[in-house]
C-alpha positions, 0 to 999 in steps of 0.5 A: 712814188710821186716825183717832184715834178708830178707833185708840183703839177698836182699842186698847181692843179689844186690851186686851179681847183680852189679858184674854180670853187671860189667862182662857182660859189660866187656864181651861186651867190649871185644867182640867189641874189638874182632870184631875190631881186626877181621876187621883188620885181627888180629887173635891174638888180636881177639882170645885174646879178645874173650877169655877174653870176654868168661871168663867175660861171665862165671863170669857174669852168675855165679854172676847172678845165685848167685843173683837169689839164694839169692833172691829166698831164701827169696822170697819163698812166691811168688812162681810164681813170677807173682803177680801184685806187683812183675811185676808192673814196667815191665808193666808201 
């Protein structure tokens, strides 16, 4: 059974996961824009979009790490993170 505290922590982690996903998506869009600019030999736009992509990547990793820390803080009983219930959706 999940306690209110555990639920609140997992909810906070879910927000971090969503922020990470947003920044990974933005990074991918800027990488594609940099690639298009490269195709047109536009060094300024290439550099600009590559820089923005890098910034979004850094933010994405930051939020992903925060989410992992939040989840880990209440998931301490599942030390190996490999029991059947924890990974069942990965094998279906």
